[in-house]
DRENMI-56457 format. One record per residue (C-alpha): residue in one letter; x negated, y negated, z negated. Coordinates in steps of 0.5 Angstrom, whole numbers, plus 2048, in hexadecimal, padded with zeros to 3 digits. Example, Ala and Ser with C-alpha at 12.3 -4.5 7.8 and 13.67 -1.06 7.14 Angstrom:
BEGIN
A7E78097F0;S7E58027F2;
***
This chain:
BEGIN
X85F6A568B;X8646A068A;X86969E685;X86E69F68B;X86B6A668C;X8676AB688;X8666B068D;X85F6B1692;X85D6B6697;X8566B6696;X8546BB69B;X8566C169F;X8536C76A3;X8526CF6A3;X8596CF6A2;X8596CB69C;X85B6C4699;X8586C1693;X85D6BC690;X85D6B768A;X8646B7686;X8636B1681;X85D6B367D;X85D6BA67F;X8596BD686;X85C6C4689;X8596C868F;X85F6CC692;X8606D0699;X8626CC69F;X8626D06A5;X8626CB6AA;X85B6C86A8;X8576CC6AC;X8516C76AD;X84B6C76A8;X84C6C36A1;X8496BC6A2;X8476BB69B;X8416BF697;X8436C5693;X8416C168D;X8486BD68E;X84C6C368F;X8486C7689;X84B6C1685;X8526C3685;X8556C567F;X8596CB682;X85A6CF688;X85F6D368B;X85F6D968F;X8636DE693;X85E6E3694;X8606E9691;X8656E768C;X8686DF68B;X8636DC686;X8616D6683;X8596D5681;X8586D167B;X8606D067A;X85E6CE672;X85A6C8674;X8616C5676;X8676C3671;X86D6C7671;X8706C1676;X86E6BA677;X8716B467B;X86E6B0681;X8716AB685;X8726AC68D;X8756A6691;X8776A368B;X87B6A9689;X8796AD683;X8786B4683;X8776B967D;X8726BF680;X8716C667E;X86C6CB680;X8716D0683;X8706D7684;X8716D668B;X86C6D168C;X8706CB68C;X8716C5687;X8776C2688;X8766BD68E;X8746BD695;X8706B6696;X8716B769E;X8786B569D;X8766AE69A;X8776AB6A1;X87E6AE6A2;X8806AB69B;X87E6A469D;X8826A56A4;X8886A86A0;X8886A169C;X88769D6A2;X88E6A06A5;X8926A069F;X89069969C;X8916966A4;X8986996A4;X89969669C;X89869069F;X89E6906A3;X8A269269D;X8A369969F;X8A369E69A;X89E6A469C;X89F6AB69A;X8996B069B;X8996B769B;X8936BA699;X8926C269B;X88C6C6698;X88B6C0694;X8856C3690;X8836BF68A;X8876B868D;X8826B4690;X8876B2696;X88D6B2691;X8896AC68C;X8876A9693;X88E6A8695;X8916A768E;X88C6A168D;X88E69E693;X89569E691;X8986A4694;X89D6AA691;X8996B0692;X89B6B8691;X8956BC68F;X8956C3691;X8906C9690;X8916D068F;X88D6D0689;X8906CD682;X8896CD67F;X8876C8685;X88E6C4684;X88C6C367D;X8856C167F;X8886BC683;X88C6B967E;X8876B8679;X8836B467F;X8896B0680;X8896AE679;X8826AD678;X8836A767E;X8896A467B;X88E6A867F;X8916AC67A;X8986A867B;X8976A7683;X89D6AA686;X89A6B1688;X89D6B7688;X8996BD686;X89B6C4689;X8986CB689;X89A6CF68E;X89A6D2695;X8996CD69A;X89D6D06A0;X8A36D269B;X8A36CB698;X8A36C869F;X8A96CC6A1;X8AD6CA69A;X8AB6C269B;X8AE6C36A2;X8B46C669F;X8B56C169A;X8B46BB69F;X8AE6B869D;X8AA6B46A2;X8A26B26A2;X89F6AB6A5;X8986AF6A4;X8966B66A4;X88F6B96A2;X88D6BF6A2;X8866C36A1;X8886CB6A2;X8836D06A0;X8816D66A5;X8846DB6A0;X8886D969A;X88D6DC695;X8936D9692;X8956D968A;X8996DF68C;X8956E3690;X8976E0697;X8916E069C;X88F6DA6A0;X88B6DC6A7;X8896D66AB;X8896DA6B1;X8906DC6B0;X8946D76AB;X8916D06AE;X8956CF6B4;X89C6D16B1;X89A6CC6AB;X8986C66B0;X89F6C76B3;X8A26C76AC;X89E6C06AA;X8A06BD6B1;X8A86BE6AF;X8A66BB6A8;X8A36B56AB;X8A86AF6AA;X8AB6AB6AF;X8A66A66AE;X8A06AA6AD;X8996A76AB;X8946AD6AC;X8926B36AB;X88B6B66A9;X8886BD6AB;X8816BF6A8;X87E6C66A8;X8786CA6A6;X8796D06AA;X8746D26B0;X8776D16B7;X87C6CB6B5;X8786C66B9;X87B6BF6B9;X87D6C06C0;X8816C66BE;X8846C26B8;X8866BC6BC;X8896C06C2;X88D6C46BD;X8906BD6BA;X8916BA6C1;X8956C06C2;X8996C06BC;X89A6B96BC;X89C6B86C3;X8A26B36C4;X89F6AF6BE;X89C6A86BF;X8956A86BD;X88D6A96BE;X88A6AF6BC;X8826AF6BB;X87D6B56B8;X8776B76B6;X8726B96B1;X8726B86A9;X86A6B76A7;X8676B66A0;X8636B06A2;X85B6B16A0;X8576AC69D;X8516AC6A1;X8526B36A3;X8566B66A8;X85E6B56A7;X8616BD6A6;X8686BE6AA;X86D6C16A5;X8746C26A9;X8786BF6AE;X87E6BB6AF;X8836B86B3;X8886B36B1;X88E6AF6B5;X8906A86B3;X8976A56B6;X89669F6BA;
***
């Protein structure tokens, strides 16, 4: 670990992953880790806590963890907490995307052009903070009021409490429709939709039903001088090629390039762990 990143993938295998977040080692599910672990059992037994979904969601050793703690990943500070769903408040596989977002914004800002970014399904704000620290104005949206509060706390921890960020707790589709009626437009759009989600007023989001209409609406939200669209996902079946072809179809007529791939947790002397997919379009 370094000052820039206090996260390490220590090992994976047998449907699990062993990770270190700052001073704490955690053992959590990872369905894609179908191989055998490469580290001895002793390394896995060193975990402070483990999470399982067998029977009911539960942490073993949760009392060994503080109520919350802070780590730095890609130079961004995050508050972590062992939630009832096994999440911690950060997805480290996204750090490559945070670097990419910063690069896109910085390149445009060097031309003294403003950059407005919309971050949908924004969770604890990693992409929001990457865009904001690079000089973008950001609209951060998540259906969970609790996650929006959590993201705002992360912004303050990173010295971005006064940054030009709008914090919105709302259903993504309804918000996008309102933004279109208001005539707002964005140079960059980020979305990491769930397989299934529920808005703050009970609205349902099912990726197989609602993704394509949402992508069409996002296309309408792009400004006349668009910069990028970043689409990431953790849904089985949403392969990089599927996602790339969706973006290519939605953005037909926009001059630019599309690339795609798997997000991974890079291993240190062990296998890297695939952890979601992405497709991204850049103006050019």
